[in-house]
N, C-alpha and C positions, 0 to 999 in steps of 0.2 A: 701258311705264311708261318716261321717259325719266330721266336723271342728275339734272338741273334737278328735275325732280318727286319724287324719291328726298331730295333735299337739301330741300328744302321739305316734306316731311315729314317727314325727321330734326328739322329745328328745331323744328315744332311737336308732336315728340312724338309722332307717326302712325305708325301701321304702314308700312314701307317695304319694297321690293320688296329693297334690300340697304343696304349702310353705304356712305353718299357718300364721296368724297373731296375735301377742299381743305386750303390750308394757308396760314396766319396770313401769312405772306409767303414765296415761293419766290424765294431770289435766285440759283439755281444755272442761270437762264435760259443762257448762254453755255454753260455744259459742256453741255447738255441739246442744246440746238440745233449748237454748232458757229458759232454766228453771234455777232453783238454788242449786246448791248442799251445804250443809250447815256442814260445818266442822269445828275443830279449836275452835280457843277464842268465835267464834259466836255461835259453839253449844253447849258449856260449860253455856253461859248463859239464855240457856232454862232450862225449870222444865220437872221434870221427864217424865212425860206425851208427853210433847212438844218432849224432845228428841227421845222418842219413836217412836213418830208420822215421826218425821225428818229420823230416820232410815230406815223407809218403802219409802217414798218420793224418800230420796237419793239413795235408792237400785233400786226404778221405772224408776231414769233419767238414772242411770250408764247404767243399764240394754236396755232401748232406744237406748243408743249410741252406745252399742255393737253391737245389733243386725244392725244398721245402716250399722256399720263397718265391720260387719262379726268377729270381734275378736273372738279367738277361747278359749282364757283365757281374764281374770282381774284380776288385783292386786288390793285390798282393799287396803284403809285409813290405813297406819300403827301409831304407838304410836310417841311423840313428840320424838325429837333428837335435841341436842345442834346446834346453828348457832351461826352466829355473834351477838353480843349484839343489841338487839331491833328488831333481826330479828327471824321470825318464819316458819319452814316449812309448806308448802300449804295440803299437803295430810294429813292430820292426826287427830285423835279421840284422847280425853283424855282416863284414868283408862283403862277397859275393854272392849270399847266401838268397838276400829277394831275388836274383836274379836265376838262382836254381830254383829258388818255391817256386817260379813262374816256369819255369822250364816243365815240374813233377804235374802242376795244374794243367798245364796243356797236354802233357802224358794222359792223365786220367780223364781229364774234361773232355778231350776231342775237340769236335764242334759245339760244341752245346752250348757254351755261353762264350762269350768274348774277356778278355782278361786286361785289364787295364794296368798300367805302370807307372809310379809317379816319379818322371826322372827329372824335372827341373827344368829350366832353361830360361829362364827369365826372374831379374833380379825380385825381390820383395821390399815392402816398405822395412825400414830398420829406425828404431828407435836408440841405436847408440850413439853417443855424441860424434866420434868420429864422423861415421857417415853422413850425418846431418852437416859437420861443417864439411864435409868433400862437399856436397850437395852444391853447397852456398859459394865456396872458396877455391874448391879442384875438379871441377866436375868432370875433365878431360881422366880422372880417376875412377870415376863410375863410368864413364864411355869405357874403361879397359876394365871393372869389374862386369861390367853388361857381358861386354864381347865374350869374357871366358866363360861365364854362366850359361852363356848361349852355348858354346864350341861344348862345354863338359854335360848340358845336357842334350844334344844331337847325338854324344859320342854312348852317352849313357841309354838313351830311346834305341841306338842298334843293337845293344847290346843286348837290352830285352827283347826286341823283335827278334832276334836270333833265336833266344828261349820262348818264344811263341805269343809273345804280347802282341795284342791287336790295335791296342791305344793308350799313346804318349800324353801325360797330365804332367803341366807345371804347374804346383802349387804355389802360387806366386801374390801372395796378401798385397794388396797396394792403399789398402783403405781400412776407416775403422768406421763404428757408426755414426761418426758426423760428419764423414764425406774421405774425401779421398786425400793420401800423405803427399805424392805429389802435384806441384801444379802445372795447370796446363803446358808449358812450355817445360818442364821436364818429364811430363807424362810424355808428349812429343819426341823427346829426346833419347831416353833413357827405357821405354819401356814399351810405348806402340811398336815401333819398327822392329825392334828385338823378338815380340811378340811373333808377329807377321814372318821375320826369317825362320824363327824357331818351328813355327808351322808349317811354312814351305818346305822346312829340311825333314819334319816328320813327316808329311805326306810324300817326299821323295822318296822314302824308303819302305812306304806301303802301309804306314800306321792313323790312325786319325786323332786328331789334335783337342784337346781339354786343356781347362787352364781353372784353377780354383782361386777364389778370391772371398774373404770375409769383405764384409762391409759394405758401404752405401756407396756403389757404383753409377747410380745413377746420370749423373755428370759425363762417364766418360763411356757410358754404353754404345755409345752412336759410333765412337772410335773403333773401339773391339770387335765391333760389327763389322769394321772396315777390312780388320786383316781377315788372311785366311784361316782362323780360329774355326773348327766346328763347333764346340760348343763351350758354355761356360756353367762352372757350377758353384752354386749355393745362392745367387737370387736371398741372399738373406734377410729374413721377415724382421728379423731382433734389429735389423739398421735399417727399417722403414725399406726395402724394398718390396715391390709389389709386382707378381709375377707378369701380369696381364699388362700394368703399364709399363713394363720392361719389355714386353712380346709387341707391342707397340712401335717400342721406338728401332728395336731389332728386325722387327720383320721377319721374314725367311732367310734373312744371311746368317743368323746364328741361333743355335739347336740353346734352351734353358734346362739348366737339370736341377733340382731339388726341391727347395722353397718348402719343405713342411718344416715348422721350429722343431729343432732338436732340442730344442729345452724342455718341450713340452711333451716329448717321449722321454726325459728322464723324471720331470715334477707333474706331468699330466696323470689321468686317468685312461683305460683303455675307452672308455665311451668320448672322453674328449677329443683323444687321438682319431678312434675313427671318423667323428662327425669333420675334423678338421680336413683329413682328406678327403673324405667325399666331397664338401664344400672344395677346397679347391681343382680337384678333377671336374668335377661340375661347371666350373666359373672360366674352365679351360674348354669345355667344349669339346668343338670339332676341329681346333686349329692344330696347327704341324707341330713339331719342332720341340716337344717336353720330356724330358727320362725324368720320372719320379723317384723322388728319394728326399732322405733328411736334408736340412741346410747344411751340415755338416756332420762329422763322421757320428755313427750310432755308437755311443757310450756303454763301457760295459757298465754302467750305473743306472743304463735305461731299463726298466722292467722288460722283461721280454714279453709278457702279453699286451705291453704297449704296442711292443713293433707287430707282432701277433694282427693286432688290431689294425695296422696302417696297412696291414698284406690283406686282411678281409675285405677292409672299404675298396681297395684298388680292384679285387677280384669281384665283389658286387658289382661296381660301377663299369668295369669291363663283359660282365656280363658272366664272369665264373667259369669261360671255355679254355680249354686246353690248349696245347701248339699248333695239333692238327685243326683244330674249331675254330680257331681265333681268326682266320684268313676272311671269316665271313661278316665276322664283325666292324662294324663302323665306329669310328673313332668318336666317343662322345656317350653313343648310347650303352 
């Protein structure tokens, strides 16, 4: 059984040979490879010909790291998104280049791993005063925004699907460390039905559906699991989310992805990361429906030795088997 089979089985909450490894976003390509992935404004300054060559160079670097770490999937760069003034998200490309980068990744990767695209589709928490006022005083405007977000997300998913992506993801933070941003009535009106429609639309075009949200989602896990969503990423330990408690709530209705504290990857030691990874996997045992990874993006500031410690612990736990050998490995052994 291949690592991509393991991932498909895990996302469907079917028994898998082992727990697959995938990261929401991996930002440590340069540190892991000793080469430079060209993104963002740096990429924008290139000529058309240089951009085309950069797409192939980026893909070669990314795929070499995926092979080293035995990733079952990789998330390609996304589009620009709003940040604080003067800041710029790292893992982004301009215009239609995220889709084009996905196409090059598929061309070079073949069927060796699954490709994840951040398409959007469901609105997120927003602390903007105007948004908060609309929530309370003009909810029909939020309905309109949610419908537009859904339509745009499905259109973007189709574009990525046509470039070779297998999995669509909506990065839709609906909570913080203290709990949900939306009250139960708002959740039932603006989030859950659109999440279900988005996921159904993603399935209709042959893709798997994932949602990312930070924060404490404990009070709405059952509602999320009742939608057609395949997997939920983060299970944020900083917000008090416990992997096994969450699994008890969702059962085999929803795959859980992540849960290793991404802050530990930045500030901890390789030994601490190794022990935390091993403890997480041993607690999980033989349960189905887990994809291992950090609770959020693996940041460039994370020492690459720490990430290699995560991978080492994971491989030790699964028995250090190769793709062709893993079919005989039982979950948790």
